[in-house]
All heavy atoms as an XYZ file, in Angstrom:
672
protein
N     -17.277    -16.705    -21.301
C     -17.510    -15.987    -20.113
C     -19.008    -15.776    -19.999
O     -19.501    -15.048    -20.755
C     -16.752    -14.697    -20.074
C     -17.116    -13.873    -18.842
S     -16.412    -12.204    -18.671
C     -14.814    -12.329    -19.236
N     -19.786    -16.375    -19.085
C     -21.194    -16.214    -18.985
C     -21.498    -14.897    -18.383
O     -20.701    -14.402    -17.571
C     -21.619    -17.368    -17.930
C     -20.444    -18.303    -17.937
C     -19.230    -17.554    -18.280
N     -22.515    -14.316    -18.838
C     -23.048    -12.986    -18.260
C     -24.521    -13.068    -18.061
O     -25.251    -13.682    -18.922
C     -22.621    -11.911    -19.317
C     -22.959    -10.558    -18.886
S     -22.347     -9.396    -20.013
C     -23.033     -7.835    -19.356
N     -24.902    -12.597    -17.006
C     -26.319    -12.528    -16.549
C     -26.837    -11.138    -16.403
O     -26.212    -10.416    -15.714
C     -26.482    -13.387    -15.293
C     -27.962    -13.498    -14.661
C     -28.798    -14.361    -15.630
C     -27.897    -14.183    -13.398
N     -27.914    -10.788    -17.079
C     -28.410     -9.516    -16.941
C     -29.930     -9.583    -16.814
O     -30.581    -10.615    -17.000
C     -28.049     -8.693    -18.122
O     -28.485     -7.385    -17.974
N     -30.576     -8.471    -16.449
C     -32.024     -8.424    -16.361
C     -32.583     -7.373    -17.415
O     -31.853     -6.659    -18.001
C     -32.457     -7.945    -14.933
O     -32.044     -6.663    -14.722
C     -31.935     -8.884    -13.933
N     -33.928     -7.377    -17.458
C     -34.565     -6.254    -18.144
C     -34.388     -4.936    -17.398
O     -33.962     -5.083    -16.128
C     -35.974     -6.486    -18.296
C     -36.390     -7.516    -19.362
C     -37.883     -7.615    -19.454
C     -38.234     -8.584    -20.546
N     -39.722     -8.634    -20.688
N     -34.680     -3.867    -17.932
C     -34.466     -2.598    -17.248
C     -35.392     -2.556    -16.057
O     -36.537     -2.804    -16.094
C     -34.715     -1.337    -18.108
O     -33.811     -1.284    -19.163
N     -34.774     -2.141    -14.820
C     -35.580     -1.986    -13.658
C     -35.814     -0.429    -13.492
O     -35.002      0.347    -13.828
C     -34.827     -2.535    -12.463
C     -34.368     -3.885    -12.476
C     -33.456     -4.235    -11.337
C     -35.601     -4.904    -12.534
N     -37.007     -0.038    -12.983
C     -37.367      1.295    -12.861
C     -37.179      2.114    -14.232
O     -36.871      3.363    -14.243
C     -36.530      2.036    -11.739
C     -36.505      1.268    -10.459
C     -35.411      0.634    -10.019
C     -37.741      1.048     -9.718
C     -35.402     -0.111     -8.834
C     -37.679      0.311     -8.666
C     -36.504     -0.237     -8.148
N     -37.320      1.430    -15.316
C     -37.297      1.932    -16.606
C     -35.947      2.417    -17.206
O     -35.816      2.904    -18.314
C     -38.307      3.123    -16.773
C     -39.682      2.624    -16.442
N     -40.449      1.885    -17.111
C     -40.449      2.965    -15.306
C     -41.619      1.692    -16.635
N     -41.679      2.346    -15.522
N     -34.917      2.386    -16.362
C     -33.636      2.856    -16.771
C     -32.384      2.128    -16.329
O     -31.358      2.245    -16.897
C     -33.501      4.375    -16.404
C     -34.472      5.284    -16.981
C     -34.234      6.724    -16.594
N     -35.234      7.535    -17.084
C     -35.181      8.255    -18.207
N     -34.155      8.230    -18.920
N     -36.274      9.008    -18.499
N     -32.441      1.432    -15.152
C     -31.327      0.807    -14.536
C     -31.373     -0.721    -14.913
O     -32.426     -1.369    -14.811
C     -31.371      0.926    -12.939
C     -30.210      0.258    -12.347
C     -31.356      2.453    -12.653
N     -30.098     -1.270    -15.254
C     -30.037     -2.724    -15.590
C     -28.862     -3.179    -14.884
O     -27.676     -2.903    -15.172
C     -29.863     -2.828    -17.061
C     -29.845     -4.371    -17.446
C     -29.847     -4.499    -18.963
N     -30.473     -3.272    -19.673
C     -30.236     -2.963    -20.876
N     -29.419     -3.609    -21.543
N     -30.902     -1.990    -21.378
N     -28.945     -4.133    -13.879
C     -27.800     -4.773    -13.269
C     -27.368     -6.000    -14.075
O     -28.123     -6.546    -14.864
C     -28.361     -5.256    -11.886
C     -29.766     -5.451    -12.195
C     -30.182     -4.540    -13.140
N     -25.999     -6.268    -13.889
C     -25.513     -7.487    -14.668
C     -24.428     -8.163    -13.738
O     -23.764     -7.542    -12.993
C     -25.004     -7.214    -16.031
C     -23.735     -6.301    -16.133
C     -22.488     -6.950    -16.099
C     -23.902     -5.023    -16.114
C     -21.296     -6.211    -16.183
C     -22.724     -4.284    -16.258
C     -21.551     -4.837    -16.260
O     -20.347     -4.047    -16.370
N     -24.134     -9.365    -14.030
C     -23.122    -10.151    -13.302
C     -22.483    -10.968    -14.317
O     -23.017    -11.634    -15.252
C     -23.800    -11.121    -12.285
C     -22.963    -12.184    -11.724
C     -22.041    -11.610    -10.662
C     -23.837    -13.068    -10.897
N     -21.115    -11.000    -14.297
C     -20.258    -11.740    -15.300
C     -19.242    -12.573    -14.501
O     -18.728    -12.002    -13.567
C     -19.663    -10.779    -16.238
O     -18.723    -11.407    -17.075
N     -18.967    -13.687    -14.882
C     -17.954    -14.561    -14.279
C     -17.312    -15.523    -15.171
O     -17.751    -15.760    -16.291
C     -18.552    -15.345    -13.015
C     -19.534    -16.383    -13.537
C     -19.145    -17.698    -13.752
C     -20.903    -16.056    -13.620
C     -20.100    -18.605    -14.148
C     -21.787    -16.901    -14.039
C     -21.402    -18.231    -14.369
N     -16.015    -15.970    -14.796
C     -15.290    -16.917    -15.569
C     -14.526    -17.749    -14.765
O     -13.910    -17.297    -13.751
C     -14.313    -16.125    -16.570
C     -13.589    -17.050    -17.479
C     -12.709    -16.322    -18.463
O     -12.938    -15.030    -18.612
O     -11.846    -16.759    -19.009
N     -14.457    -19.049    -14.992
C     -13.609    -20.023    -14.375
C     -12.760    -20.701    -15.401
O     -13.218    -21.102    -16.480
C     -14.511    -21.139    -13.639
C     -13.736    -22.217    -13.127
C     -13.085    -22.085    -11.976
C     -13.638    -23.524    -13.810
C     -12.259    -23.167    -11.483
C     -12.913    -24.559    -13.307
C     -12.246    -24.362    -12.102
O     -11.450    -25.387    -11.571
N     -11.449    -20.717    -15.150
C     -10.450    -21.192    -16.122
C      -9.572    -22.266    -15.329
O      -8.861    -21.933    -14.440
C      -9.588    -20.037    -16.636
C      -8.489    -20.501    -17.563
C      -9.051    -21.115    -18.859
C      -7.539    -19.291    -17.907
N      -9.644    -23.400    -15.898
C      -8.672    -24.478    -15.352
C      -7.772    -24.865    -16.406
O      -8.034    -25.681    -17.277
C      -9.550    -25.746    -14.910
C      -8.684    -26.780    -14.303
N      -8.051    -26.735    -13.108
C      -8.315    -28.034    -14.903
C      -7.435    -27.794    -12.869
N      -7.494    -28.680    -13.955
N      -6.610    -24.367    -16.254
C      -5.579    -24.582    -17.320
C      -4.276    -25.086    -16.586
O      -3.886    -24.731    -15.588
C      -5.168    -23.238    -17.940
N      -3.750    -26.263    -17.291
C      -2.546    -26.768    -16.757
C      -1.554    -26.941    -18.025
O      -2.084    -27.097    -19.199
C      -2.779    -28.169    -16.112
O      -3.443    -29.025    -16.983
C      -3.632    -27.950    -14.840
N      -0.255    -27.084    -17.696
C       0.703    -27.400    -18.750
C       0.812    -28.920    -18.895
O       0.903    -29.628    -17.835
C       2.066    -26.720    -18.344
C       1.974    -25.276    -18.213
S       3.419    -24.498    -17.758
C       4.324    -24.510    -19.323
N       0.794    -29.349    -20.060
C       0.761    -30.811    -20.229
C       2.149    -31.499    -20.306
O       2.231    -32.762    -20.136
C      -0.034    -31.159    -21.618
C      -1.445    -30.671    -21.626
O      -2.015    -30.757    -20.504
O      -1.991    -30.416    -22.650
N       3.182    -30.654    -20.655
C       4.496    -31.200    -20.804
C       5.552    -30.428    -20.016
O       5.283    -29.276    -19.600
C       4.967    -31.141    -22.281
C       4.040    -31.996    -23.152
O       3.648    -33.090    -22.897
N       3.685    -31.397    -24.297
N       6.603    -31.023    -19.784
C       7.815    -30.243    -19.203
C       8.459    -29.482    -20.258
O       8.585    -29.872    -21.357
C       8.756    -31.206    -18.545
C       8.298    -31.929    -17.282
O       7.470    -31.484    -16.602
N       8.726    -33.208    -17.145
N       8.881    -28.225    -19.865
C       9.483    -27.353    -20.901
C      10.914    -27.671    -21.169
O      11.701    -27.733    -20.172
C       9.337    -25.915    -20.524
C       7.965    -25.260    -20.568
C       7.975    -23.960    -20.040
C       7.334    -25.418    -21.879
N      11.401    -27.791    -22.393
C      12.848    -28.085    -22.638
C      13.629    -26.757    -22.522
O      13.087    -25.728    -23.022
C      12.843    -28.704    -24.052
C      11.610    -28.124    -24.687
C      10.596    -27.918    -23.575
N      14.777    -26.787    -22.012
C      15.708    -25.765    -21.928
C      17.072    -26.128    -22.312
O      17.460    -27.421    -22.126
C      15.678    -25.002    -20.612
C      16.178    -25.972    -19.494
C      14.378    -24.424    -20.250
C      16.494    -25.311    -18.177
N      17.925    -25.287    -22.727
C      19.289    -25.615    -23.032
C      20.134    -25.317    -21.852
O      20.151    -24.241    -21.315
C      19.789    -24.724    -24.300
N      20.944    -26.298    -21.406
C      21.900    -26.138    -20.284
C      23.070    -25.297    -20.718
O      23.351    -25.101    -21.956
C      22.261    -27.520    -19.740
N      23.923    -24.926    -19.802
C      25.184    -24.262    -20.151
C      26.148    -24.956    -21.082
O      26.823    -24.386    -21.870
C      25.850    -23.814    -18.855
C      25.162    -22.785    -18.000
O      24.311    -22.060    -18.527
O      25.387    -22.798    -16.814
N      26.100    -26.261    -20.898
C      27.014    -27.076    -21.837
C      26.455    -27.452    -23.096
O      27.068    -28.192    -23.914
C      27.544    -28.321    -21.037
C      26.384    -29.211    -20.732
O      25.255    -28.949    -21.052
N      26.746    -30.323    -19.984
N      25.239    -26.989    -23.439
C      24.639    -27.177    -24.766
C      23.735    -28.290    -24.688
O      22.910    -28.620    -25.704
N      23.566    -29.124    -23.699
C      22.647    -30.326    -23.639
C      21.229    -29.771    -23.375
O      21.134    -28.675    -22.800
C      23.172    -31.254    -22.591
O      23.146    -30.710    -21.243
N      20.319    -30.547    -23.587
C      18.956    -30.227    -23.363
C      18.469    -30.772    -22.002
O      18.743    -31.982    -21.653
C      17.982    -30.806    -24.536
C      18.419    -30.346    -25.862
C      16.516    -30.603    -24.144
C      18.232    -28.872    -26.038
N      17.777    -29.891    -21.220
C      17.296    -30.311    -19.889
C      15.873    -29.853    -19.904
O      15.375    -29.212    -20.852
C      18.117    -29.619    -18.807
C      17.868    -30.185    -17.458
O      17.254    -31.274    -17.331
O      18.471    -29.675    -16.441
N      15.072    -30.331    -18.918
C      13.682    -30.027    -18.852
C      13.286    -29.343    -17.531
O      13.840    -29.807    -16.398
C      12.866    -31.291    -18.939
C      12.872    -31.890    -20.414
C      13.890    -32.765    -20.774
C      11.991    -31.460    -21.299
C      14.005    -33.331    -22.010
C      12.083    -32.014    -22.609
C      13.010    -32.913    -22.953
N      12.477    -28.356    -17.569
C      11.905    -27.752    -16.435
C      10.738    -28.572    -16.003
O       9.858    -28.988    -16.850
C      11.436    -26.303    -16.631
C      12.551    -25.269    -16.838
C      11.940    -23.885    -17.256
C      13.439    -25.067    -15.665
N      10.454    -28.787    -14.655
C       9.360    -29.645    -14.226
C       8.073    -28.764    -14.181
O       7.741    -28.319    -13.090
C       9.651    -30.260    -12.889
C      10.896    -31.198    -12.944
C      11.064    -31.748    -11.533
N      12.206    -32.594    -11.563
C      12.945    -33.025    -10.533
N      12.482    -32.690     -9.321
N      13.926    -33.768    -10.674
N       7.460    -28.673    -15.348
C       6.288    -27.794    -15.459
C       4.981    -28.528    -15.689
O       3.904    -27.916    -15.713
C       6.490    -26.781    -16.533
O       6.663    -27.436    -17.820
C       7.516    -25.792    -16.178
N       5.011    -29.868    -15.892
C       3.894    -30.736    -16.172
C       2.895    -30.579    -15.002
O       3.238    -30.805    -13.842
C       4.303    -32.136    -16.444
C       3.095    -32.991    -16.810
C       3.479    -34.352    -17.190
O       4.760    -34.546    -17.333
O       2.603    -35.206    -17.333
N       1.648    -30.348    -15.329
C       0.631    -30.255    -14.308
C       0.459    -28.898    -13.588
O      -0.442    -28.621    -12.776
N       1.438    -27.921    -13.872
C       1.358    -26.617    -13.158
C       0.453    -25.727    -13.909
O       0.200    -25.873    -15.110
C       2.720    -26.142    -13.034
C       3.596    -26.865    -12.047
C       4.812    -26.233    -11.739
N       5.614    -26.980    -10.851
C       6.839    -26.619    -10.401
N       7.224    -25.430    -10.694
N       7.442    -27.387     -9.541
N       0.032    -24.644    -13.276
C      -0.757    -23.435    -13.896
C       0.172    -22.707    -14.709
O       1.223    -22.296    -14.199
C      -1.567    -22.714    -12.873
O      -2.298    -23.647    -12.075
C      -2.336    -21.635    -13.459
N      -0.163    -22.382    -15.960
C       0.612    -21.455    -16.805
C       0.661    -20.010    -16.206
O      -0.152    -19.669    -15.375
C      -0.079    -21.359    -18.186
C      -0.931    -22.655    -18.159
C      -1.260    -22.855    -16.806
N       1.701    -19.335    -16.394
C       1.900    -18.039    -15.934
C       0.751    -17.037    -16.430
O       0.257    -17.207    -17.579
C       3.290    -17.408    -16.184
C       3.529    -17.342    -17.693
C       4.298    -18.210    -15.558
C       4.796    -16.650    -18.018
N       0.480    -16.045    -15.521
C      -0.585    -15.029    -15.797
C      -1.961    -15.614    -16.264
O      -2.580    -15.211    -17.179
C      -0.018    -14.015    -16.817
C       1.292    -13.556    -16.376
C      -0.980    -12.788    -16.985
C       2.020    -12.590    -17.392
N      -2.339    -16.704    -15.581
C      -3.676    -17.348    -15.811
C      -4.428    -17.382    -14.540
O      -4.189    -18.224    -13.785
C      -3.505    -18.787    -16.309
C      -2.879    -18.939    -17.727
S      -4.213    -18.794    -18.823
C      -3.399    -19.143    -20.259
N      -5.287    -16.388    -14.290
C      -6.147    -16.478    -13.105
C      -7.158    -17.613    -13.200
O      -7.668    -17.850    -14.277
C      -6.788    -14.993    -13.122
C      -6.959    -14.691    -14.531
C      -5.674    -15.285    -15.085
N      -7.484    -18.194    -12.055
C      -8.489    -19.295    -12.146
C      -9.903    -18.715    -12.122
O     -10.773    -19.259    -12.688
C      -8.375    -20.137    -10.908
C      -9.204    -21.381    -10.886
C      -8.881    -22.321     -9.724
C      -7.850    -23.233    -10.268
N      -7.595    -24.419     -9.383
N     -10.219    -17.582    -11.446
C     -11.435    -16.956    -11.371
C     -11.416    -15.448    -11.788
O     -10.349    -14.763    -11.408
C     -12.053    -16.960     -9.933
C     -12.306    -18.318     -9.411
C     -11.354    -18.893     -8.554
C     -13.430    -19.068     -9.727
C     -11.619    -20.214     -8.089
C     -13.635    -20.295     -9.257
C     -12.768    -20.897     -8.456
N     -12.340    -15.051    -12.503
C     -12.532    -13.565    -12.803
C     -14.012    -13.271    -12.826
O     -14.845    -14.136    -13.128
C     -11.921    -13.272    -14.204
C     -10.452    -13.252    -14.267
S      -9.797    -12.593    -15.723
C     -10.726    -13.228    -17.094
N     -14.392    -12.106    -12.354
C     -15.764    -11.768    -12.326
C     -15.960    -10.273    -12.260
O     -15.129     -9.513    -11.925
N     -17.229     -9.849    -12.545
C     -17.611     -8.433    -12.393
C     -19.083     -8.273    -12.071
O     -19.897     -9.176    -12.471
C     -17.220     -7.670    -13.645
O     -18.031     -8.086    -14.743
N     -19.405     -7.244    -11.439
C     -20.839     -6.859    -11.038
C     -20.912     -5.430    -11.542
O     -20.056     -4.618    -11.283
C     -21.054     -7.046     -9.544
C     -22.383     -6.614     -9.172
C     -20.827     -8.515     -9.163
N     -22.025     -5.146    -12.139
C     -22.149     -3.723    -12.729
C     -23.606     -3.379    -12.764
O     -24.554     -4.020    -12.596
N     -23.728     -2.071    -13.075
C     -25.066     -1.370    -13.398
C     -24.934     -0.517    -14.633
O     -23.918      0.128    -14.827
C     -25.468     -0.432    -12.216
C     -25.845     -1.006    -10.871
C     -26.162      0.028     -9.811
C     -27.217     -1.736    -11.138
N     -26.037     -0.572    -15.395
C     -26.080      0.326    -16.587
C     -27.249      1.104    -16.425
O     -28.434      0.681    -16.171
C     -26.177     -0.559    -17.894
O     -25.049     -1.425    -17.954
C     -26.276      0.344    -19.074
N     -27.145      2.451    -16.629
C     -28.193      3.451    -16.572
C     -28.365      3.969    -17.961
O     -27.478      4.423    -18.514
C     -27.864      4.563    -15.573
C     -28.883      5.746    -15.512
C     -30.047      5.500    -14.796
C     -28.659      6.830    -16.284
C     -30.932      6.513    -14.738
C     -29.635      7.796    -16.229
C     -30.791      7.699    -15.526
O     -31.690      8.703    -15.390
N     -29.619      3.891    -18.538
C     -29.929      4.422    -19.833
C     -30.920      5.464    -19.800
O     -31.931      5.491    -19.132
C     -30.531      3.199    -20.661
O     -29.645      2.151    -20.567
C     -30.703      3.632    -22.129
N     -30.628      6.590    -20.578
C     -31.510      7.703    -20.750
C     -31.511      8.169    -22.222
O     -30.671      8.858    -22.599
C     -30.986      8.911    -19.884
N     -32.433      7.637    -22.956
C     -32.535      7.988    -24.356
C     -31.328      7.359    -25.068
O     -31.044      6.125    -24.870
N     -30.640      8.154    -25.892
C     -29.459      7.540    -26.568
C     -28.175      7.531    -25.731
O     -27.157      6.984    -26.163
C     -29.292      8.579    -27.808
C     -29.743      9.858    -27.178
C     -31.002      9.489    -26.324
N     -28.281      7.951    -24.503
C     -27.034      8.053    -23.632
C     -27.130      6.980    -22.644
O     -28.245      6.621    -22.210
C     -26.991      9.343    -22.936
C     -26.807     10.599    -23.847
C     -26.878     11.946    -23.028
C     -25.594     10.573    -24.728
N     -25.985      6.500    -22.165
C     -25.948      5.482    -21.041
C     -24.778      5.682    -20.254
O     -23.678      6.177    -20.687
C     -26.079      4.031    -21.660
C     -24.801      3.628    -22.353
C     -23.761      2.927    -21.740
C     -24.597      3.835    -23.659
C     -22.685      2.525    -22.398
C     -23.441      3.446    -24.407
C     -22.502      2.851    -23.696
N     -24.787      5.203    -19.048
C     -23.768      5.217    -18.036
C     -23.551      3.790    -17.544
O     -24.393      3.148    -17.060
C     -23.995      6.213    -16.986
C     -22.966      6.330    -15.858
C     -21.725      6.912    -16.352
C     -23.537      7.126    -14.695
N     -22.279      3.329    -17.535
C     -22.040      1.967    -17.042
C     -20.886      2.033    -16.023
O     -19.958      2.721    -16.128
C     -21.546      1.207    -18.275
C     -21.353     -0.251    -17.882
O     -21.502     -0.678    -16.656
N     -21.115     -1.097    -18.910
N     -21.188      1.331    -14.897
C     -20.269      1.230    -13.824
C     -20.104     -0.233    -13.414
O     -21.112     -0.944    -13.461
C     -20.564      2.124    -12.587
O     -19.594      2.023    -11.638
C     -21.815      1.716    -12.016
N     -18.850     -0.644    -13.063
C     -18.732     -2.045    -12.721
C     -17.517     -2.177    -11.718
O     -16.621     -1.316    -11.645
C     -18.535     -2.836    -13.926
O     -17.207     -2.622    -14.518
N     -17.538     -3.277    -11.010
C     -16.376     -3.631    -10.127
C     -15.969     -5.037    -10.671
O     -16.789     -5.956    -10.871
C     -16.915     -3.790     -8.689
C     -17.394     -2.467     -8.144
C     -15.840     -4.420     -7.826
C     -18.146     -2.577     -6.793
N     -14.710     -5.157    -10.814
C     -14.001     -6.352    -11.389
C     -13.151     -7.055    -10.325
O     -12.490     -6.371     -9.515
C     -13.297     -6.128    -12.541
C     -14.039     -5.547    -13.703
C     -13.280     -5.275    -14.919
N     -14.049     -4.587    -15.948
C     -14.563     -5.191    -17.021
N     -14.306     -6.450    -17.097
N     -15.297     -4.529    -17.865
N     -13.090     -8.326    -10.420
C     -12.263     -9.212     -9.576
C     -11.449    -10.058    -10.387
O     -11.999    -10.752    -11.296
C     -13.044     -9.982     -8.469
C     -12.199    -10.913     -7.722
C     -11.429    -10.623     -6.704
C     -12.225    -12.320     -8.099
C     -10.615    -11.524     -6.071
C     -11.492    -13.243     -7.410
C     -10.600    -12.830     -6.361
O      -9.875    -13.606     -5.741
N     -10.093    -10.204    -10.183
C      -9.252    -11.135    -10.851
C      -8.470    -11.928     -9.764
O      -7.879    -11.292     -8.921
C      -8.232    -10.429    -11.716
O      -9.024     -9.648    -12.814
C      -7.402    -11.399    -12.467
N      -8.488    -13.211     -9.826
C      -7.844    -13.996     -8.860
C      -6.375    -13.911     -9.006
O      -5.852    -13.340     -9.933
C      -8.301    -15.494     -9.191
C      -8.034    -16.370     -7.900
O      -7.921    -15.935     -6.758
O      -8.006    -17.648     -8.111
N      -5.580    -14.449     -8.170
C      -4.105    -14.350     -8.052
C      -3.561    -14.910     -9.396
O      -4.069    -15.892    -10.018
C      -3.464    -14.966     -6.944
C      -3.753    -16.524     -6.757
C      -3.260    -17.026     -5.562
C      -3.696    -18.478     -5.380
N      -3.251    -18.973     -4.124
N      -2.380    -14.357     -9.839
C      -1.715    -14.763    -11.006
C      -0.252    -14.940    -10.750
O       0.289    -14.276     -9.754
C      -1.905    -13.762    -12.136
C      -3.274    -13.490    -12.537
C      -3.422    -12.372    -13.528
O      -2.619    -12.197    -14.384
N      -4.429    -11.609    -13.445
N       0.464    -15.767    -11.491
C       1.870    -16.008    -11.214
C       2.695    -15.389    -12.377
O       2.205    -15.341    -13.569
C       2.162    -17.419    -11.081
C       1.460    -18.109     -9.966
C       0.255    -18.894    -10.212
C       1.973    -18.035     -8.787
C      -0.405    -19.406     -9.262
C       1.270    -18.669     -7.634
C       0.060    -19.282     -7.914
O      -0.596    -19.892     -6.872
N       3.914    -15.020    -12.158
C       4.795    -14.394    -13.160
C       5.970    -15.309    -13.467
O       6.820    -14.923    -14.304
C       5.105    -13.014    -12.777
O       5.891    -12.933    -11.561
N       6.253    -16.313    -12.620
C       7.288    -17.207    -12.841
C       6.857    -18.635    -12.673
O       5.810    -18.907    -12.240
C       8.556    -16.951    -11.844
O       7.943    -17.256    -10.562
C       8.985    -15.504    -11.960
N       7.715    -19.548    -13.147
C       7.432    -20.981    -12.951
C       7.641    -21.430    -11.592
O       7.276    -22.468    -11.035
C       8.277    -21.911    -13.930
C       7.992    -21.643    -15.349
C       8.821    -20.966    -16.067
C       6.736    -21.950    -15.819
C       8.560    -20.719    -17.474
C       6.422    -21.735    -17.147
C       7.347    -21.201    -18.011
């Protein structure tokens, strides 16, 4: 996950930007057992795995005062799936 930040601005404030791109696909069809005991396959080849967002990112600010600091950020997570 790349992260971009700057030196402290105004001696105490530091903005940052973080992002991630994930391109994941399933390489095979998943085998399952049918009711009669035979093996069948779910057509999952080439689909996105469950709970895998394509994009994630955040923008934030860090405020530093001596040994103390305050961090605030906003995060974005792209859509995710919970079933095949």
